[in-house]
C-alpha positions as CSV (number, residue, x, y, z in Angstrom):
1,M,55.4,192.4,91.5
2,S,53.7,190.8,88.8
3,A,56.3,191.7,86.3
4,R,58.6,190.3,89.0
5,R,57.0,186.8,88.5
6,W,56.9,186.5,85.2
7,L,60.3,187.8,84.1
8,L,62.4,186.0,87.2
9,P,62.8,182.4,86.3
10,S,62.2,179.6,88.8
11,L,65.1,177.5,89.4
12,T,63.6,174.7,87.5
13,Q,63.5,177.2,84.5
14,G,66.8,178.1,85.7
15,I,68.2,174.9,85.0
16,W,66.8,174.8,81.6
17,I,68.4,178.0,80.8
18,A,71.5,177.2,82.1
19,F,72.0,174.2,80.2
20,F,70.6,175.5,77.2
21,L,73.1,178.3,76.8
22,G,75.9,176.4,78.5
23,I,75.5,173.7,75.5
24,A,75.1,176.2,72.9
25,L,77.5,178.9,73.7
26,T,80.8,177.1,75.0
27,D,82.9,174.6,73.4
28,W,80.6,172.0,74.3
29,R,78.6,173.0,71.1
30,L,81.5,171.3,69.2
31,V,81.8,168.2,71.4
32,L,78.3,167.5,70.3
33,I,79.0,167.4,66.6
34,N,82.8,166.3,66.5
35,A,82.9,163.1,69.1
36,D,82.6,160.9,66.0
37,G,81.1,161.0,62.5
38,D,77.3,159.9,63.6
39,P,76.0,163.7,63.8
40,S,77.1,163.8,59.8
41,L,75.8,160.5,59.1
42,H,72.1,161.4,60.9
43,W,72.0,164.6,58.8
44,R,73.3,163.2,55.6
45,I,70.3,160.5,55.9
46,G,67.7,162.9,57.1
47,R,68.5,165.2,54.1
48,W,67.9,162.7,51.8
49,M,64.2,161.6,53.2
50,I,63.7,165.3,53.5
51,E,64.7,165.6,49.7
52,H,62.9,162.4,48.5
53,R,59.9,163.1,50.8
54,A,60.0,159.2,52.1
55,V,61.6,157.0,54.3
56,I,64.7,155.3,53.2
57,H,64.4,151.4,52.7
58,A,67.4,151.2,50.4
59,D,71.0,152.2,51.0
60,V,72.3,154.9,48.6
61,F,75.4,155.8,50.6
62,S,77.8,152.8,50.7
63,H,79.5,151.3,47.2
64,T,80.0,148.2,49.6
65,R,76.1,147.6,50.1
66,A,74.7,149.9,47.4
67,G,71.0,149.3,46.9
68,A,70.8,146.7,49.8
69,P,67.6,146.5,51.9
70,L,67.6,149.4,55.0
71,I,65.8,149.7,58.2
72,S,66.3,153.2,59.6
73,K,66.1,152.8,63.4
74,E,65.2,156.7,64.1
75,W,63.9,158.0,60.5
76,L,62.0,161.1,62.5
77,G,64.7,161.9,64.7
78,E,67.0,162.0,61.4
79,V,64.4,164.0,59.8
80,L,64.0,166.5,62.8
81,F,68.0,166.9,63.1
82,A,68.4,167.4,59.2
83,T,65.6,170.1,59.1
84,A,67.5,171.8,61.9
85,G,70.7,171.4,60.0
86,D,69.5,172.5,56.6
87,A,68.0,175.3,58.1
88,L,71.0,177.0,60.6
89,G,73.6,174.7,59.7
90,W,75.6,172.9,62.5
91,N,74.1,175.8,64.9
92,G,70.7,174.4,63.9
93,I,71.6,170.8,65.2
94,V,73.3,172.1,68.3
95,V,69.9,174.1,69.4
96,L,68.1,171.2,68.8
97,S,70.4,168.9,71.1
98,A,70.6,171.8,73.4
99,V,66.9,171.5,73.9
100,L,66.6,168.1,74.2
101,I,69.3,167.8,76.8
102,A,67.9,171.0,78.9
103,T,64.4,169.7,78.6
104,C,65.4,166.1,80.1
105,L,67.0,168.0,82.9
106,W,64.1,170.2,83.5
107,L,61.7,167.2,83.5
108,L,63.9,165.9,85.9
109,H,64.0,168.5,88.5
110,R,60.3,169.3,88.1
111,Q,59.8,165.5,89.0
112,L,62.3,165.2,92.2
113,L,60.0,168.3,93.1
114,A,56.5,166.9,92.6
115,E,57.7,164.0,94.9
116,G,57.9,166.0,97.4
117,N,61.7,166.6,97.8
118,D,63.0,170.2,98.5
119,L,64.5,172.3,96.3
120,L,67.9,172.3,97.3
121,L,68.4,168.7,97.2
122,S,66.3,168.4,94.1
123,T,68.6,170.7,92.2
124,A,72.0,169.3,93.6
125,L,71.0,165.9,92.6
126,T,69.9,167.3,89.0
127,L,73.4,168.5,88.6
128,L,75.0,165.2,89.7
129,A,72.7,163.4,87.2
130,A,73.8,165.8,84.4
131,M,77.3,165.2,85.1
132,A,76.5,161.7,84.6
133,C,74.4,162.0,81.3
134,S,77.1,164.1,79.8
135,V,79.2,161.3,78.9
136,H,76.7,160.7,76.4
137,W,75.8,164.3,75.2
138,L,76.1,164.5,71.5
139,A,73.9,165.2,68.4
140,R,72.1,162.5,67.9
141,P,68.6,161.0,68.0
142,H,69.6,159.2,71.0
143,L,68.8,162.5,72.9
144,F,65.3,161.7,72.5
145,T,65.6,158.2,74.5
146,H,67.0,160.2,77.5
147,L,64.0,162.7,77.4
148,F,61.4,159.6,77.3
149,A,63.2,157.4,80.1
150,V,63.0,160.4,82.4
151,I,59.0,160.4,81.5
152,F,58.4,156.5,81.7
153,A,60.1,156.2,84.8
154,W,58.2,159.5,86.4
155,Q,54.8,158.1,85.1
156,L,55.3,154.4,86.4
157,R,57.0,155.4,90.0
158,L,53.5,157.3,90.4
159,F,51.6,154.3,89.4
160,D,53.6,152.2,91.5
161,R,52.8,154.8,94.6
162,G,49.1,154.8,93.7
163,K,49.0,158.1,92.9
164,L,48.3,157.6,88.6
165,P,45.1,155.5,87.8
166,T,45.9,152.6,85.4
167,R,44.2,154.4,82.6
168,Q,46.2,157.8,82.5
169,L,49.2,155.5,82.6
170,F,47.9,153.7,79.3
171,V,47.3,157.4,77.5
172,R,50.4,158.9,78.4
173,L,52.4,155.9,78.1
174,V,51.7,153.6,74.9
175,P,51.4,157.3,72.5
176,L,54.9,158.1,73.4
177,M,55.9,154.8,72.8
178,V,54.7,155.4,68.9
179,L,56.6,158.4,69.0
180,W,59.6,156.9,70.5
181,V,60.1,153.8,68.3
182,N,60.6,156.4,65.2
183,L,62.7,158.9,66.7
184,H,65.2,156.6,68.1
185,G,66.2,152.8,68.1
186,A,66.9,152.5,71.9
187,F,62.7,152.3,72.3
188,F,63.8,148.9,74.0
189,T,64.8,151.1,76.9
190,G,61.1,151.5,77.8
191,F,60.4,147.8,78.2
192,V,63.3,147.6,80.5
193,I,62.0,150.1,82.3
194,I,58.3,148.6,82.6
195,A,60.1,145.2,83.6
196,T,62.0,146.3,86.6
197,F,58.4,147.5,87.8
198,V,56.9,144.2,87.1
199,M,59.9,142.6,88.9
200,G,59.5,144.8,91.6
201,R,56.0,143.8,91.9
202,V,56.4,140.1,91.4
203,V,59.1,140.2,94.4
204,L,56.5,142.2,96.4
205,L,53.6,139.8,95.9
206,V,56.2,136.8,97.0
207,Q,56.7,139.0,100.2
208,S,53.3,140.3,100.8
209,P,51.0,138.4,103.1
210,R,47.8,136.7,101.5
211,A,45.1,139.6,102.1
212,E,47.5,142.1,100.2
213,R,48.0,140.0,97.0
214,P,44.8,140.6,95.0
215,A,45.8,144.5,94.9
216,I,49.7,143.7,94.1
217,R,48.5,141.0,91.1
218,S,46.3,143.6,90.2
219,K,48.7,146.5,89.3
220,L,51.1,143.4,88.2
221,S,48.3,142.5,85.6
222,D,48.3,146.4,84.4
223,L,51.5,146.3,83.8
224,K,51.6,143.8,81.9
225,T,48.5,144.9,79.9
226,L,51.0,148.0,79.6
227,A,53.6,146.4,77.9
228,A,51.5,144.6,75.8
229,G,50.1,147.9,74.6
230,C,53.4,149.4,74.2
231,A,54.6,146.3,72.2
232,L,51.7,146.9,69.9
233,A,52.7,150.6,69.5
234,T,56.0,149.8,68.2
235,L,54.7,148.5,65.3
236,V,53.5,151.8,64.1
237,N,56.7,152.4,62.0
238,P,58.0,152.4,58.5
239,N,59.3,148.7,59.0
240,G,56.9,147.2,61.2
241,W,57.8,144.3,63.3
242,R,61.4,144.0,61.2
243,L,62.5,147.0,63.3
244,S,62.4,145.0,66.4
245,A,63.7,142.0,64.9
246,H,66.9,144.0,63.8
247,I,67.9,145.6,66.5
248,V,67.3,141.8,68.7
249,E,69.9,140.9,66.1
250,F,72.3,143.5,66.1
251,L,72.3,143.4,70.1
252,R,73.0,139.8,69.6
253,D,75.8,140.1,67.7
254,P,79.5,140.7,69.6
255,I,80.8,142.3,66.4
256,L,78.9,144.7,65.7
257,A,78.8,145.6,69.4
258,R,82.4,146.2,69.3
259,Y,82.5,148.7,66.6
260,T,80.1,150.7,68.7
261,N,81.9,152.6,71.2
262,E,79.0,153.4,73.7
263,F,78.1,149.3,73.9
264,R,81.4,148.9,75.3
265,S,82.0,149.1,78.9
266,P,82.7,152.7,80.5
267,N,86.6,153.6,81.1
268,F,86.6,155.0,84.4
269,H,90.1,156.2,83.8
270,T,88.3,159.1,81.2
271,N,87.4,162.2,82.8
272,G,83.9,161.6,81.1
273,I,82.9,158.9,83.6
274,H,83.6,161.0,86.6
275,G,79.9,161.7,87.3
276,C,79.0,158.1,87.0
277,L,81.7,157.5,89.3
278,I,80.5,160.0,91.8
279,T,77.0,158.9,91.2
280,L,77.9,155.2,92.3
281,A,79.9,156.5,95.5
282,L,76.9,158.6,96.4
283,L,74.7,155.4,96.1
284,A,77.0,153.2,98.6
285,L,77.2,156.1,101.3
286,T,73.4,156.5,100.9
287,F,73.1,153.0,101.9
288,M,75.8,153.1,104.7
289,I,74.5,156.6,106.3
290,V,71.1,157.0,105.6
291,R,70.2,153.2,105.8
292,P,67.1,153.4,103.7
293,I,64.7,150.7,103.5
294,P,64.2,150.3,99.6
295,T,61.2,148.7,98.0
296,A,61.5,145.7,95.9
297,T,61.0,148.0,92.8
298,D,64.1,150.1,94.1
299,V,66.3,147.2,94.2
300,V,65.4,146.0,91.0
301,I,66.1,149.3,88.9
302,I,68.9,150.0,91.2
303,G,70.2,146.7,90.3
304,T,69.0,146.5,86.9
305,W,70.7,149.5,85.6
306,G,73.9,149.7,87.6
307,L,74.7,146.6,86.1
308,L,73.7,147.6,82.6
309,A,75.9,151.0,83.4
310,L,79.0,148.7,84.0
311,L,78.3,146.5,81.0
312,S,77.6,149.5,78.5
313,S,78.5,153.0,78.5
314,R,75.2,154.1,76.8
315,N,73.4,153.4,79.7
316,V,75.3,155.5,82.0
317,P,72.4,158.4,81.6
318,I,69.9,156.1,81.7
319,F,71.3,154.8,85.1
320,A,71.5,158.2,86.5
321,L,68.4,159.7,85.4
322,L,66.3,156.4,87.1
323,I,68.0,156.2,90.4
324,T,68.2,160.3,91.3
325,P,64.5,160.1,92.2
326,I,65.3,157.0,94.4
327,L,68.4,158.9,95.9
328,A,66.3,161.9,96.5
329,E,63.6,159.9,98.2
330,Y,66.2,158.3,100.8
331,W,68.2,161.6,101.5
332,Q,64.7,164.1,102.1
333,T,63.5,161.5,104.2
334,A,66.7,161.5,106.1
335,L,66.8,165.4,106.3
336,A,63.0,165.6,107.7
337,N,64.1,163.2,110.2
338,A,67.6,164.1,111.3
339,R,68.2,165.5,114.7
340,P,68.3,169.2,115.3
341,G,71.9,170.8,114.9
342,R,73.4,173.8,113.8
343,L,74.3,172.6,110.2
344,I,70.6,171.0,109.8
345,E,68.9,174.1,111.0
346,F,71.3,176.4,108.7
347,Y,70.2,174.2,105.9
348,R,66.5,174.0,106.7
349,R,66.6,177.6,106.9
350,L,68.2,178.1,103.6
351,S,66.2,175.8,101.7
352,A,62.9,177.6,103.2
353,N,64.1,180.7,101.7
354,V,65.0,179.3,98.6
355,T,62.0,177.8,98.0
356,S,59.5,181.2,99.1
357,L,61.7,182.8,96.5
358,D,60.8,180.4,94.0
359,R,57.5,180.1,94.8
360,S,57.1,183.7,93.5
361,A,59.2,183.1,90.6
362,D,57.5,182.0,87.1
363,G,60.0,183.7,84.5
364,R,58.3,182.0,81.3
365,V,58.6,185.0,79.5
366,T,62.4,184.7,80.2
367,V,62.5,181.2,78.7
368,A,60.9,182.2,75.9
369,L,63.1,185.5,75.5
370,V,66.3,183.4,75.6
371,F,65.4,180.8,73.4
372,V,64.4,183.2,70.9
373,V,67.4,185.9,71.1
374,L,69.7,182.7,70.9
375,L,68.1,181.2,67.9
376,V,68.2,184.7,66.1
377,V,71.8,184.7,67.3
378,M,72.8,181.7,65.7
379,A,70.8,182.2,62.4
380,K,72.0,185.7,61.9
381,P,74.2,184.6,58.5
382,H,71.1,183.3,57.0
383,V,68.7,186.1,58.3
384,F,70.8,189.4,58.3
385,G,73.4,188.0,56.2
386,G,77.1,188.5,57.3
387,P,79.6,186.2,59.3
388,P,77.8,184.4,62.2
389,L,78.4,185.8,65.9
390,I,78.6,182.1,66.8
391,D,80.7,179.6,64.4
392,T,79.7,176.0,64.8
393,N,81.9,173.7,62.1
394,I,83.4,170.6,62.0
395,L,87.2,170.8,63.4
396,T,89.8,170.6,60.6
397,N,92.5,169.1,63.4
398,R,89.5,166.0,63.7
399,F,88.2,165.7,60.5
400,P,89.9,165.4,56.8
401,V,88.3,168.9,56.2
402,A,91.1,170.0,53.8
403,A,91.4,166.2,52.2
404,V,88.0,166.4,51.2
405,R,88.4,170.0,49.7
406,F,90.9,168.3,47.6
407,V,88.9,165.6,46.2
408,A,85.7,168.5,45.7
409,D,88.6,170.5,43.9
410,N,90.4,167.6,41.8
411,P,87.7,165.0,40.8
412,R,90.9,163.8,38.5
413,A,92.7,163.0,41.0
414,I,90.8,159.6,42.3
415,N,89.2,156.8,40.7
416,G,87.1,153.7,41.5
417,E,85.8,153.9,45.0
418,M,86.9,154.6,48.4
419,F,88.1,152.8,51.3
420,N,87.6,155.0,54.3
421,D,88.5,155.3,58.0
422,Y,85.5,154.1,60.1
423,G,85.2,157.1,62.5
424,W,85.3,159.3,59.1
425,G,82.3,157.7,57.2
426,G,79.3,159.8,58.4
427,Y,81.3,162.8,57.6
428,L,82.5,161.9,54.1
429,M,78.8,161.0,53.5
430,L,77.6,164.6,54.2
431,S,80.8,166.3,52.6
432,L,81.2,163.8,49.8
433,P,77.3,163.3,48.7
434,D,78.8,162.2,45.0
435,H,81.3,159.9,46.8
436,R,80.1,156.6,48.3
437,V,82.0,155.2,51.4
438,F,83.3,152.0,52.2
439,V,81.5,151.9,55.6
440,D,80.5,154.2,58.3
441,G,78.8,154.1,61.8
442,R,75.7,152.1,60.3
443,N,77.7,148.6,61.2
444,D,74.1,146.9,62.0
445,F,73.4,147.4,58.5
446,Y,76.6,146.6,56.7
447,G,76.5,143.0,59.1
448,P,79.3,140.9,60.7
449,D,80.6,139.8,57.3
450,L,81.6,143.2,55.8
451,I,82.8,144.8,59.3
452,Q,85.2,141.6,59.6
453,E,86.3,142.5,56.1
454,F,86.6,146.3,56.6
455,D,88.4,145.4,59.9
456,D,91.0,142.5,58.1
457,V,91.9,145.6,55.9
458,N,91.6,148.6,58.7
459,K,94.6,146.4,60.4
460,V,96.4,145.1,57.3
461,R,95.8,141.6,57.4
462,P,97.1,139.3,54.9
463,D,93.8,139.5,52.6
464,W,93.7,143.2,53.1
465,D,94.5,143.7,48.9
466,A,92.1,140.8,47.9
467,I,89.2,142.6,49.6
468,L,90.1,146.0,48.2
469,Q,90.2,144.6,44.8
470,K,87.0,142.6,45.2
471,Y,85.2,146.2,45.9
472,N,86.9,147.8,43.3
473,V,88.6,150.1,45.4
474,G,90.9,152.8,44.0
475,W,91.7,155.2,46.8
476,T,92.1,155.5,50.2
477,I,91.1,158.3,52.8
478,L,92.8,157.4,56.4
479,P,94.4,159.1,58.8
480,R,98.2,160.1,58.0
481,G,99.5,157.6,60.5
482,H,97.1,154.7,59.8
483,A,98.8,151.3,59.5
484,L,97.5,150.8,55.7
485,T,98.6,154.3,54.6
486,T,102.0,153.6,55.8
487,L,102.1,150.3,53.8
488,L,100.6,152.0,50.7
489,A,103.7,154.2,50.5
490,L,105.9,151.5,50.3
491,R,103.9,149.8,47.2
492,K,104.7,150.7,44.0
493,D,100.8,150.4,42.2
494,W,100.2,152.9,45.2
495,S,100.7,156.6,44.8
496,L,100.3,159.6,47.0
497,A,97.6,161.6,46.0
498,Y,97.2,164.2,48.9
499,T,98.6,164.3,52.5
500,D,98.5,167.0,55.5
501,D,98.5,166.5,59.5
502,V,95.4,164.7,59.7
503,A,94.9,162.7,56.6
504,A,96.5,161.3,53.7
505,I,94.9,160.0,50.1
506,Y,96.3,157.2,48.2
507,T,95.6,156.2,44.7
508,H,95.7,152.9,43.4
509,K,97.6,153.2,40.0
510,P,95.8,151.6,36.8
511,K,97.4,148.4,35.2
């Protein structure tokens, strides 16, 4: 019995194993690294910091802003991703991403169970949350934000319900904010989560009788002090207060946000957003069928994060992770109070049987074995030599892999500086370290003026040629069907140096 207990994973551990293996062993691992050029970008920046043993403060990757002051919003996250990549190649970055995603869902499932929800309901809602979160499952430091959002919301819910002392709340969340501010620039999410609980308390203060108001004011004061403590914690980063100022400035600029896909409203016609649609539908059905009496904080959380999710697709995972415990609480109450019937009794028997089995399982050994075995499989070429058992690489039909090989093999075929596709910028930073890009995914660094100049060239507006001359551009690497590529084919002062089904390279003829 003892051996079975240690080998048989609980359902919570099973969720971790399923998502860890499901992401690392399926084509999803290719989605993680090929959706855009940012995984390459973060790897390249992190590698530079590892090589120089310093946090980067000035740009060395572009020719348009070479040497300009640089604020890294996620230096520690980039170092961790680069460490994984340098150790195991793209397989290492996939393993790190899979660990973060699986751990986020594992924590959510644990939260639902700890709050008294039954096993089947908790599992079903965790899987739905995973479906909604998958829209933003990419190999980038923002995965740390998903993880920390679950922890922040969980601890604040405990505090809000009087199950966590103020001191413990501070001890857990303030140090976590120090980590968050260095791992990813979306640490502002933590403040929005705190603000929703503050607003919930404010509404409750207005609605409550006078006798209850002192206790509410006390909790409200504690939350404000927590926000102040977390604000001070954000200063513990290599850029100090300038990091927060930089992020605020970026969020205020519509030109920069337009070039960041996840800041756009979600497109509900795409498959990736179906999880969000189902979550919204379930939320509506919950209020129509279950008819819960939500707390003021619940209303603020649902309204705030629902609106933010509709405004920006990057907020969809946070919305799903934060409302899942609220939905679980409503449905758990409804199931407990439901009238006896054949379906309800079947559900209760099944839930009791599964819960009984789950209590006898604690497969930590199995979880550890799964992790170690997959790590060995991913690391095979580095440890044992020979071809990889699992090959993870950049897709040749998505990025200009062959064109990059041509440039590396024929350095004299090009001259001057590069003009590149925006989505390829991060990949070119990593794959052509001897050449500097025109632009990449760091649009907050490039600023609105340069992004506008890039856009003018990219869309072949009248001043495109003058902008290329301004930045001494001598060659372009763009998709084969790009408008500028088509135009350069007609120009006598430009010549085709390379082309394939994905990319074309044109060079400017010296006068």
